GUBA-351797 format. One record per residue (C-alpha): residue in three letters; x, y, z. Coordinates in steps of 0.05 Angstrom, whole numbers, plus 32768, in hexadecimal, padded with zeros to 4 digits. Layout:
% residues N
ALAXYZ
...
***
This chain:
% residues 412
MET8E1C8C668719
ALA8E528C37872D
GLU8E598BF28704
THR8E5F8BB58734
ALA8E9B8B87872E
ALA8E6E8B4C873B
ASN8E3B8B528702
LYS8E4E8B7F86C8
GLY8E158BA886B0
LEU8DF08BB486F5
ASN8DF88BF9870C
LEU8DE68C118753
LEU8DD68C588761
THR8DC78C7487A5
PHE8DA38CB587B8
SER8D948CD087FB
ASP8D4E8CCA881A
GLY8D5C8D098846
TYR8D648CDE8885
ASP8DB18CCF887D
ASP8DB68CC288C7
GLY8D7F8C8B88BD
TYR8D308C8988C1
LYS8D178C758909
LEU8CD48C57890D
SER8CBF8C91893D
ASP8CCE8CC28903
ASP8C958CE488DF
THR8C848CB388A9
LYS8C5A8CE7887C
LYS8C998D168881
PHE8CC98CDC8870
MET8CA28CC68835
THR8C9D8D0E8819
SER8CEA8D128822
ILE8CF38CD487F8
ARG8CC68CE987C1
SER8CE78D2987BA
ASN8D2B8D1087BC
GLY8D1C8CCD8795
SER8CFC8CEF875F
LYS8D368D1E8750
ALA8D6B8CEB8759
LEU8D418CB88727
ARG8D3B8CF086F0
ASP8D858CFF86F5
ALA8D948CB686EF
ILE8D688CAA86B5
ALA8D878CED868C
ALA8DCC8CD5869E
ALA8DC18C918680
ALA8DA48CA98644
GLU8DE08CDD863B
GLU8E0F8CA48640
GLY8DE58C808607
ARG8DC18C4B8637
PRO8D7F8C668639
VAL8D508C498664
THR8D178C1D8649
CYS8CF08C078687
LEU8CF18C1A86CF
ILE8CE38BE28705
TYR8CCB8C088749
THR8CBA8BE9878E
ILE8C818BF487BB
LEU8C778C3B87DC
LEU8C978C5E87A2
PRO8C638C71877A
TRP8C8A8CAE8765
ALA8CB98C838740
THR8C818C70870D
GLU8C6E8CBA8707
VAL8CB48CCF86EF
ALA8CB28C9886BE
ARG8C6E8CAA86A2
GLU8C8F8CF3869D
LEU8CC68CD98675
HIS8C9D8CA7864D
ILE8CC18C698669
PRO8C948C2E8676
SER8C988C1386C0
THR8C888BD886EA
LEU8C788BD1872F
LEU8C9B8B9E8757
TRP8C728B888791
ILE8CA18B6D87CA
GLN8C678B5087F6
PRO8C418B1287E0
ALA8C0A8B1887A9
THR8BD48B0587E0
VAL8BE58B468806
PHE8BE58B6F87C2
SER8B9E8B4F87B9
ILE8B888B618802
TYR8B9C8BAD87F6
TYR8B818BB287B0
HIS8B3D8B9387C9
PHE8B3E8BBF8808
PHE8B438C0187DC
ASN8B0B8BE087AF
GLY8ACD8BD287D4
PHE8AEA8BAE8819
SER8AFF8BE98841
ASP8ABD8BF38866
GLU8AB98BA7887C
ILE8AFF8BA98895
THR8AFD8BE888B8
GLN8AB68BE288D6
LYS8AB28B9A88E7
SER8AF98B7B88EF
ASP8AF28B86893E
ASN8AB48B59893F
PRO8AC58B138966
GLY8ACE8AD98931
TRP8ACB8B0D88F6
LYS8AEB8AF288B7
ILE8AEF8B118871
GLU8AF38AEC882E
ILE8B1E8B1087F8
PRO8B2F8AFA87B6
GLY8B748AD787AF
ALA8B748ACF87FF
PRO8B5C8A968831
PRO8B298AB4885F
LEU8B488AE88890
SER8B3E8AFF88D4
LYS8B5A8B3E88EF
THR8B988B218906
ASP8BA28B0788BF
LEU8B9F8B4C889C
PRO8BD68B7D888E
THR8BD78BAB88CA
PHE8BD78BEA88A3
LEU8B8A8BDB888D
LEU8B778BDE88D6
PRO8B558C1B88F8
SER8B8D8C228929
SER8BC78C2588F9
SER8BEA8C5C88D7
SER8BC18C7F88A7
GLU8C028C9A8880
ALA8C128C558877
LEU8BD38C418858
ALA8BD38C84882B
ALA8C178C6D880D
PHE8BFC8C2A87F9
MET8BC18C4B87DB
GLN8BEB8C7C87B2
GLN8C128C3B879B
PHE8BCE8C228782
GLU8BB68C668763
ALA8BFD8C6A873B
LEU8BED8C258720
ASP8BA48C3C8708
ALA8BC38C7586E8
GLU8BEA8C4886B5
PRO8BCD8C52866C
SER8BC98C0A8667
LYS8BBF8BCA8691
PRO8BF88BCD86C2
LYS8C268B9386CB
VAL8C3E8B888712
PHE8C7A8B568727
VAL8C718B378762
ASN8CA88B17878B
THR8C818AD3878E
PHE8C7C8A968760
ASP8C408A79873D
SER8C388A398765
LEU8C398A5D87A3
GLU8C048A928798
ALA8BDF8A7B8760
GLU8B9C8A978773
ALA8BB48AD8878B
LEU8BDE8AE68748
THR8B9C8ADF8725
ALA8B688AFF8752
ILE8B6C8B458735
ASP8B588B5586EB
ARG8B6B8B9C86EA
TYR8BB78B8E86F2
GLU8BE48B5986D8
LEU8C088B368711
VAL8C458B1186FB
GLY8C6C8AE2872C
VAL8CB48AEE8723
GLY8CCE8AD08769
PRO8CEC8AB98792
LEU8D1F8AF28788
ILE8D598AC987AD
PRO8D9A8AC08790
SER8D948A7F8769
ALA8DCE8A618790
PHE8DA98A5F87D0
ILE8D6E8A3987B0
GLY8D968A00878A
GLY8DB38A2B874F
GLU8DFC8A228735
ASP8E118A6E8737
SER8E398A6C8778
TRP8E548AB3876B
GLU8E0E8ACD8779
LYS8E1C8ABD87C3
SER8E508AF087C6
PHE8E288B22879F
VAL8DF48B2287D2
VAL8DF48B6987FA
ASP8DEA8B6C8841
PHE8DE18BB0885A
PHE8DF38B9D88A6
GLU8E308B7E88C2
LYS8E348B3788C2
SER8E388B1188FD
GLU8E7C8AE58901
GLY8E798A9E890E
CYS8E348A908903
ILE8E418A5788CC
GLU8E778A3988F8
TRP8E468A368933
LEU8E148A148906
ASN8E4589E688EA
SER8E4E89C5892F
LYS8E0089B7893A
PRO8DE1897C8926
GLN8DB3897888E7
SER8D6B899D88F0
SER8D7989A98936
VAL8D8389FE893B
VAL8D478A318949
TYR8D578A6E8920
VAL8D388AA9893D
SER8D378AEE8917
PHE8D048B2A8915
GLY8D1F8B4F88D8
SER8D498B9488DD
LEU8D0C8BC188EA
LEU8CE58BA28922
ARG8CF98BAF896B
LEU8CD68B7F899E
PRO8CC78B9789E2
LYS8CEF8B7D8A1D
ALA8CB88B588A36
GLN8CB18B2F89F8
MET8CFA8B2789EF
GLU8CF98B0A8A35
GLU8CC28AD78A23
ILE8CE18AC389E6
ALA8D248AB68A12
ALA8CFB8A8C8A3E
GLY8CD98A648A08
LEU8D208A5789E3
LEU8D368A3D8A27
ARG8D018A128A37
SER8D0A89EE89F0
GLY8D5289DF8A00
ARG8D6189DE89B7
PRO8D9D8A03899F
PHE8D878A4A897C
LEU8DA78A7A8953
TRP8D818ABE8969
VAL8D908AFE8942
MET8D898B338971
ARG8D8B8B858961
GLY8DCD8BA28976
GLU8DA88BD389AB
GLU8D7D8B9789C9
LYS8DBE8B6E89D4
GLU8DEE8BAB89E7
LYS8DC38BDB8A12
GLU8DC78BC78A5E
SER8D758BDB8A62
GLU8D6A8BAA8A29
LYS8D958B6C8A3F
LEU8D6B8B2E8A4B
SER8D6A8B148A95
CYS8D808ACF8A7B
LEU8DBA8ADA8A4F
GLU8DEB8AB08A6F
ASP8DBA8A738A6B
LEU8DAA8A868A1F
ASP8DF78A848A0F
LYS8DFD8A398A2B
ILE8DCD8A1B89EF
GLY8DCA8A5589BB
LYS8DEC8A8B8997
ILE8DD98AD38996
VAL8DF18B04895E
THR8DDF8B488944
TRP8DE08B3388F7
CYS8DEA8AF788CF
SER8DE48AE18884
GLN8D998AC68887
LEU8D9E8AA18846
GLU8DDD8A7D885C
VAL8DBB8A6D889F
LEU8D7B8A55887C
THR8DA68A258850
HIS8DCF8A0A8885
PRO8DBA89BD8890
SER8DBA89CB88DC
LEU8D8089F888D9
GLY8D3F89D788F7
CYS8D0A8A1388F4
PHE8D088A5C88EF
VAL8CE78A8B8925
THR8CD28AC488F8
HIS8CAF8B0688F6
CYS8C938AF088B7
GLY8CAC8B2A888A
TRP8CA28B178845
ASN8CEB8B0B8830
SER8CF58ADF886E
THR8CB78ABC885F
LEU8CCB8AAC8814
GLU8D118A9A8829
SER8CF48A668851
LEU8CCA8A47881F
SER8D008A4987ED
CYS8D348A28881D
GLY8D0189F48839
VAL8D028A0C8881
PRO8CC88A0288B1
VAL8CAF8A4188D3
VAL8C978A5B8918
ALA8C6E8A9688FE
PHE8C748AD68931
PRO8C538B0A890A
ARG8C508B528924
TRP8C358B8788F1
THR8C2E8B9788AB
ASP8C288B5F887E
GLN8C428B2D88AB
GLY8C008B1088C9
THR8BEA8B058881
ASN8C298AD98876
ALA8C228AB788B3
LYS8BDD8AA3889E
MET8BF78A898860
ILE8C308A648886
GLU8C028A4588B5
ASP8BC38A37888E
VAL8BD38A368844
TRP8C1E8A1F8839
ARG8C1C89FB8877
ILE8C638A028887
GLY8C618A1588D3
ALA8C428A298911
ARG8C258A718920
VAL8C2F8A8E896A
ARG8BF58AAF898C
ALA8BFC8AEB89B7
ASN8BD68AF689FE
GLU8BAE8B348A07
ASP8BE48B628A12
GLY8C018B5489CC
ILE8C3A8B2789EB
VAL8C448AE289D6
GLU8C5C8ABB8A13
SER8C908A888A1C
GLU8C658A4A8A22
GLU8C468A6089DB
ILE8C8C8A6789BE
TRP8CA38A2489DA
ARG8C648A0089C3
CYS8C6C8A1A897A
VAL8CB78A0A8977
GLU8CAB89C6898C
GLU8C6D89BA8960
VAL8CA189CD8921
MET8CD889A88944
ASP8CC1896B896A
GLY8CC1893B892D
GLY8C738929893B
VAL8C4189288905
LYS8C38897388FE
SER8C82897D8901
VAL8C8A894F88C6
GLU8C58896C889D
PHE8C7589B388A6
ARG8CB88994888D
GLN8C9A896F8853
ASN8C7789AD883E
ALA8CB089DB8843
ASN8CD689AD881A
LYS8C9B89AF87E3
TRP8CA189F887E0
LYS8CEC89F687DC
GLY8CE889CA87A0
LEU8CB289F4877B
ALA8CDA8A36878B
ARG8D148A13876A
GLU8CE78A028730
ALA8CCF8A4A8729
ALA8D128A65872A
ALA8D318A3086F6
GLU8D478A3E86AE
ASN8CF98A2F8694
GLY8CD98A3886D5
SER8C9B8A6B86DA
SER8CBF8AA286FB
THR8CFD8AA386CB
MET8CCD8A9A868C
ASN8CA18AD686A9
LEU8CE08B0086AC
LYS8CF98AEC8666
VAL8CB08AFF8648
PHE8CB98B44866D
LEU8CFB8B4D864F
ASN8CED8B3C8605
GLN8CB28B6E860D
ALA8CDA8BA58632
CYS8D1B8BA28607
***
């Protein structure tokens, strides 16, 4: 384990998941998860043993979702463990209640026209608002992995504590919706320098696992305040060519400057190149990666067209950036529902019958967020409100900071 120069006392350990050439979405999910369990369990046992030999015994293990084997190792070694849930508390409640009495209602009735379901800790949800893994058409292996996570929690000898990357005022109902577990808001898990903190060193401590694009900030510096549309769909999702063309056409129609993060293969492969690249280059900038938090905190940014992954959603809320919600799978539909109807910081696109969001719809949502009208003003005001509440939660005496201090006092 190597000690980092930026923050003494924090050690980073890597282990092979058995897919050293990279995991592809087309790979066998069950085989992949089995490989992680086997390799990860051994690496974790070895790391805990090495720490003990060095006179630094592990007193608590914090692990994240879809790694239930981690808590099994901790239990074998008589070490307390705590799950860090990296999706919203609302999604945690949905999964929990699916496995505890709501599965038949969802699997048997969610295709009915006008169907909605009420789950504790969540607003009324339609089929498109649910995590996609709960739907009959989804991968059974993915849902089984979530079930194993809850089974691991239920095997704990006492009431399990679950850390959630959220904060109390953002998801108050969801955090208290389940009596069986103690859900604890510890977010937003973002370097404080990006949400009003004074620790500027944290910006240099942020680890990006992909190459940064050059020139993004310089380009943003040349644009007026709140004028730029930022477009990014995360590091995993690959959109079909037809959808990319619709996004491009929608951006061109808006005529607003944009920064579009496009996966390398989407930008470079001849077969994937957009038909209107020359026109796009006249008003915007296309890159293969950028430092997202630096972009979201830049004064020229006007809105974020996002896939609604939880990291991106929480970063938008914490940085006060209005959103065009463009969900595709997993928890993203739930996050988009919260963005549009609960937190009210943006507009959600609607796909056509073929699952494609057309350029007209993209343009409509961008304009609704950016045009300075009544809804646009409301979105920006609400985004600024959540930004302030995120700062409060992360402050020295804020709810998330105090929750962590209580935990550390108990664990140590």
